[in-house]
C-alpha positions in Angstrom: 19.7 -5.0 15.7 17.0 -6.7 14.0 18.1 -9.6 12.5 19.2 -9.1 8.2 19.0 -5.5 8.6 21.6 -3.2 9.0 22.0 -0.1 10.7 20.0 2.2 9.1 20.5 5.2 11.0 17.6 5.6 12.5 17.0 7.9 15.1 16.9 6.5 18.1 12.9 6.6 19.0 12.2 5.6 15.4 14.5 2.4 16.1 12.4 2.0 19.2 9.0 1.9 17.7 10.4 -0.3 14.6 11.3 -3.1 17.7 7.9 -2.8 18.7 6.1 -3.4 15.6 9.3 -6.1 14.9 8.2 -7.8 17.7 4.0 -7.6 17.2 4.9 -9.1 13.6 6.7 -12.4 14.9 4.7 -12.6 17.1 1.4 -12.0 16.8 1.5 -11.8 12.6 3.7 -14.6 11.4 2.4 -17.4 13.2 -1.1 -17.6 10.4 -0.1 -15.7 7.4 0.9 -19.1 5.2 -3.2 -20.5 6.8 -4.7 -16.6 5.6 -3.2 -16.5 2.4 -4.3 -20.3 1.5 -7.8 -19.8 3.1 -8.0 -15.5 1.7 -9.0 -14.3 5.1 -7.9 -11.1 6.4 -6.7 -10.3 9.9 -9.4 -7.9 11.3 -8.6 -9.2 14.8 -4.8 -8.3 14.2 -5.7 -5.0 12.5 -7.8 -3.9 15.9 -4.5 -4.8 18.0 -1.6 -3.1 16.2 -3.9 -0.2 16.6 -4.5 -0.5 20.3 -0.7 -0.5 19.9 -0.8 2.9 18.6 0.8 0.9 14.8 -1.8 2.3 12.5 -1.3 6.2 13.0 1.5 6.6 10.6 2.1 10.4 9.9 -1.8 11.7 10.8 -1.3 14.2 13.3 -1.8 13.2 17.1 -5.0 15.6 17.1 -7.1 13.8 14.9 -6.0 10.0 16.5 -2.5 9.1 14.6 0.9 9.3 16.0 2.3 12.5 13.8 5.3 9.9 12.9 7.8 11.5 9.7 7.7 9.9 7.2 11.1 8.5 7.1 9.8 6.5 10.2 6.5 5.8 9.3 8.3 3.8 5.7 10.8 2.0 8.4 7.9 0.5 10.9 6.0 -0.3 7.1 9.2 -2.0 5.8 9.5 -4.3 9.0 5.4 -5.1 9.3 5.4 -5.8 5.8 8.4 -8.5 6.2 6.1 -10.7 7.8 2.6 -9.9 5.9 2.6 -6.6 3.7 -1.1 -6.9 4.2 -1.0 -5.9 7.5 1.6 -3.5 5.6 -1.1 -2.1 3.7 -3.1 -1.5 6.6 -1.1 0.2 8.3 -0.9 2.4 5.3 -4.1 3.3 5.0 -4.5 6.1 7.4 -1.6 7.5 5.8 -2.1 7.2 2.4 -5.0 6.2 0.2 -8.1 6.2 2.7 -6.6 9.2 5.1 -4.3 11.6 3.0 -7.1 13.1 0.8 -9.5 13.7 3.9 -7.0 15.0 5.8 -5.6 17.5 3.6 -8.8 18.9 1.7 -11.5 17.4 4.8 -13.6 19.7 6.7 -12.8 19.7 10.3 -15.6 17.4 11.1 -15.2 14.8 8.6 -11.2 14.7 10.1 -12.4 14.4 13.4 -15.4 12.1 12.8 -13.4 9.3 10.4 -9.7 9.8 11.1 -9.2 8.9 14.9 -11.3 5.6 14.3 -9.8 4.5 11.1 -6.2 5.1 13.2 -7.2 2.9 16.5 -8.0 -0.1 14.2 -11.8 0.9 15.3 -13.3 1.3 11.9 -11.4 0.9 8.0 -11.6 2.6 5.1 -10.7 1.8 1.5 -10.3 4.1 -1.6 -12.8 3.5 -4.7 -10.6 5.3 -7.5 -10.1 2.8 -10.0 -12.9 2.0 -13.2 -13.0 -0.8 -15.2 -12.3 1.0 -18.5 -10.1 3.7 -17.5 -7.6 2.3 -14.5 -4.5 4.2 -15.1 -6.2 7.7 -16.8 -8.2 8.3 -14.0 -9.7 11.7 -15.2 -11.2 9.7 -17.5 -13.8 9.2 -15.1 -17.3 6.8 -16.3 -18.7 7.3 -12.8 -20.7 10.5 -12.4 -22.5 12.3 -9.9 -25.6 15.0 -10.0 -26.7 17.4 -7.3 -29.8 16.5 -6.2 -30.9 19.2 -3.5 -28.8 18.7 -0.4 -27.1 15.2 -2.0 -25.6 14.2 -4.3 -26.8 10.8 -6.5 -23.6 8.7 -8.0 -23.4 6.2 -10.6 -21.2 4.3 -11.8 -18.7 1.0 -11.3 -15.2 1.5 -9.5 -12.4 -2.4 -9.9 -9.9 -3.9 -8.0 -10.8 -1.9 -4.5 -8.9 -3.4 -1.6 -10.7 -3.2 1.8 -13.8 -4.4 -0.1 -15.3 -7.0 2.3 -13.2 -5.0 5.2 -14.2 -1.4 4.7 -16.7 1.1 6.9 -17.0 3.4 4.4 -15.7 4.3 1.0 -13.3 7.2 -0.4 -14.7 7.3 -3.7 -15.1 10.0 -7.2 -17.4 10.8 -9.7 -17.5 13.0 -12.2 -20.0 15.9 -12.4 -19.5 16.5 -16.1 -17.6 13.6 -18.2 -16.1 16.0 -21.0 -14.4 18.6 -18.3 -12.0 15.6 -17.3 -10.0 16.6 -14.2 -12.3 19.9 -13.6 -15.6 17.9 -13.0 -14.3 15.6 -10.4 -16.0 15.5 -6.8 -14.5 13.1 -3.8 -17.6 11.6 -1.4 -17.2 10.1 1.5 -19.9 6.4 1.1 -20.9 4.6 4.3 -20.9 0.5 3.4 -24.6 0.5 4.0 -25.5 3.3 1.5 -29.0 2.3 -0.4 -27.8 1.1 -3.6 -24.1 0.2 -3.1 -23.5 -3.5 -4.5 -20.0 -5.4 -3.3 -18.5 -8.0 -5.6 -15.3 -9.4 -4.5 -12.9 -11.5 -6.3 -11.9 -14.4 -5.4 -9.2 -16.7 -5.7 -6.5 -14.4 -6.8 -3.3 -15.0 -8.1 -1.7 -12.5 -4.7 -2.6 -10.5 -2.2 -5.0 -13.3 -1.4 -5.9 -12.4 2.4 -6.6 -8.5 1.0 -10.4 -9.2 -0.3 -10.8 -7.0 -3.4 -13.6 -6.4 -5.6 -16.0 -4.5 -7.7 -18.0 -2.0 -6.2 -21.3 -0.3 -7.6 -22.9 2.9 -7.6 -26.8 2.3 -8.0 -27.9 6.2 -7.7 -25.9 6.0 -4.5 -27.1 9.1 -2.2 -25.3 10.8 -0.1 -26.0 13.9 1.6 -23.9 17.0 0.3 -21.9 17.0 4.1 -19.9 14.0 2.7 -18.1 15.6 0.0 -14.5 16.0 0.5 -13.9 19.2 -0.6 -15.4 22.1 -2.7 -17.1 20.6 -5.9 -14.1 20.2 -8.9 -11.6 19.2 -6.1 -11.7 15.4 -6.5 -9.0 14.9 -8.7 -7.0 17.4 -6.6 -8.1 14.6 -3.4 -7.2 11.7 -5.0 -3.9 13.1 -5.9 -3.0 14.5 -1.9 -2.3 10.6 -1.8 -0.3 9.5 -5.2 2.7 10.2 -3.3 1.7 8.8 0.1 0.7 5.6 -1.5 3.6 5.2 -3.7 5.8 5.4 -0.4 3.3 2.8 1.2 3.6 0.5 -1.6 7.5 0.8 -2.0 7.5 0.4 1.5 5.9 -3.1 1.0 7.8 -4.1 -1.1 11.2 -3.5 0.3 9.6 -5.5 3.2 8.8 -8.8 1.7 12.1 -8.5 -0.8 14.0 -8.4 2.9 12.3 -11.4 4.3 12.8 -12.9 0.8 17.1 -12.3 1.1 16.8 -13.3 5.4 15.1 -16.8 4.1 17.4 -17.2 1.2 20.3 -16.7 3.6 19.1 -19.0 5.9 18.5 -21.9 3.3 22.2 -21.4 1.6 24.3 -21.8 4.7 22.6 -24.7 5.6 21.3 -26.5 2.6 23.8 -28.9 1.3 25.1 -30.3 -2.6 27.8 -31.9 -3.5 29.4 -32.0 0.1 28.7 -28.5 1.0 26.1 -25.4 2.2 24.9 -24.0 -1.3 25.8 -20.5 -0.2 29.3 -21.8 -0.9 28.6 -21.9 -5.1 29.3 -19.2 -7.1 26.2 -18.6 -8.9 24.0 -19.0 -5.7 26.2 -15.7 -4.3 25.4 -13.9 -7.6 22.1 -13.8 -6.7 22.1 -13.0 -3.1 24.4 -10.4 -4.3 21.8 -9.1 -6.3 19.2 -9.1 -3.4 21.8 -7.0 -1.3 22.0 -4.2 -4.0 18.7 -4.2 -5.3 17.0 -3.8 -1.6 19.8 -1.2 -0.3 19.5 0.7 -3.1 15.7 1.0 -3.0 15.6 1.2 0.7 17.9 4.3 -0.2 15.6 5.6 -2.8 12.4 5.5 -0.9 14.0 7.1 2.3 14.7 9.7 -0.2 11.5 10.2 -0.9 10.5 9.9 2.4 12.7 13.0 3.5 11.5 15.0 1.0 8.2 14.6 2.2 9.3 15.6 4.8 10.7 18.9 3.8 7.2 19.7 2.8 8.6 19.0 -1.1 6.8 17.8 -4.1 8.2 14.2 -4.9 6.4 13.2 -7.8 9.3 12.1 -9.7 11.1 10.5 -6.7 7.4 8.9 -5.8 8.0 7.1 -9.3 11.2 5.8 -8.8 11.3 4.9 -5.5 8.1 3.0 -6.2 9.1 1.3 -9.7 12.4 0.4 -8.5 11.4 -1.0 -5.6 8.9 -3.5 -6.6 10.6 -4.4 -9.4 13.7 -5.3 -6.7 10.9 -7.5 -4.9 10.1 -9.4 -8.2 14.0 -10.2 -8.4 14.4 -11.2 -5.1 11.5 -13.3 -5.0 12.6 -14.8 -7.8 15.5 -15.0 -6.7 14.1 -16.6 -3.5 12.6 -19.4 -5.1 14.8 -20.4 -7.6 18.2 -21.0 -4.5 15.0 -22.6 -2.4 14.4 -24.9 -5.2 11.9 -27.1 -5.2 11.1 -26.5 -1.6 9.9 -22.6 -2.9 7.0 -24.0 -4.4 6.0 -25.4 -1.1 2.8 -23.4 0.8 5.1 -24.1 4.5 8.2 -22.0 2.8 7.1 -18.0 2.6 8.8 -17.8 -0.8 6.3 -18.8 -2.9 4.1 -16.5 -1.0 6.2 -13.4 -1.7 6.8 -15.1 -5.3 3.2 -14.4 -6.1 2.8 -11.0 -4.3 5.8 -9.4 -5.8 4.3 -10.0 -9.2 1.5 -7.9 -8.5 3.3 -5.0 -6.7 4.6 -3.9 -10.0 1.0 -3.2 -11.5 -0.9 -1.7 -8.0 -0.4 2.7 -7.6 0.3 3.0 -11.3 1.9 -0.1 -13.7 5.8 -0.1 -13.6 5.7 0.4 -17.5 3.2 3.8 -16.4 6.4 4.8 -13.9 9.1 3.7 -16.5 7.5 6.8 -19.1 7.0 9.5 -16.2 10.5 9.5 -15.4 12.0 9.3 -18.7 10.1 12.4 -19.1 11.2 13.8 -16.0 14.6 13.6 -17.6 13.6 14.8 -20.7 11.9 18.1 -19.7 8.8 17.0 -20.4 6.9 17.0 -17.3 8.1 19.3 -14.4 5.3 18.7 -12.2 
């Protein structure tokens, strides 16, 4: 059994794969994670290595280069990687989530065979350019526009806080044919990195997610062939929403990973750090913080596997995706806060991972929908105001 994780009752093949991820994360990923965070360097070589090991394919079917995993298995390995480096965890989620899920469901056969296999192998990387400066949470209030021009579309507008900005070989982006039509006029497009008129402006020195390049994507009359449209005209919103549940599953899984590492590190520190002649783990207030972490993590994991199981059963799980995302990310911040407190002054030292987790955990409450939004959605489902 992997240290720090109780028997989860996973099938033998899933547990074996999780062991592979554990060994790779500990031997290859952990040694440089602090330096990458400080220097804002993305581990592209490690992503390619993970791809060669078959760790990026996730739920993508084998015919398109993926592993064809269940959502439960996918969540388990993302959790394991994220205990060490959730940025590597997010690289594992993009073929199954934000970049790949919409393409898998709505893309043409040619698009799926051209773009998904190299994405799953780590040969290429992709980004999902959806969020806009003035309409972050309200996706339908899209300001980026497109117009048909013969056998092509011309895209004009701006996206912001787009991940994998420096690494993406192509972007799955969204624009509207008519802003007044909201959801029904949105289109999805594959835009290559070298497209004329595409301008990338990375942000630097972020609070968290530092080794993950993020920034603005500007479309200055970018022209793409009609064959790069994903789905039919007006199906762009559906393409975007196809990735929502998988995206939130990935975020919840990554959040559990960092929460678990916070607990593991706190247990080790509390057993060996002595104050007033005894380990601090003997003090009731420290035990109370550890108990909160244990309960939070195990509850978050249960909610996340519930979401994964519903996805495996082919059921809609919009409510459950909000529950898992909100609770897991709130738990991550609680666990990171407690871990820093248990470590005392060492929690602020860069050689101790808990400080990095603390900075990253705050960002988890913002990505894939602010947690305040998820609270509203959960309440509306409970009140019967929302049914799907």
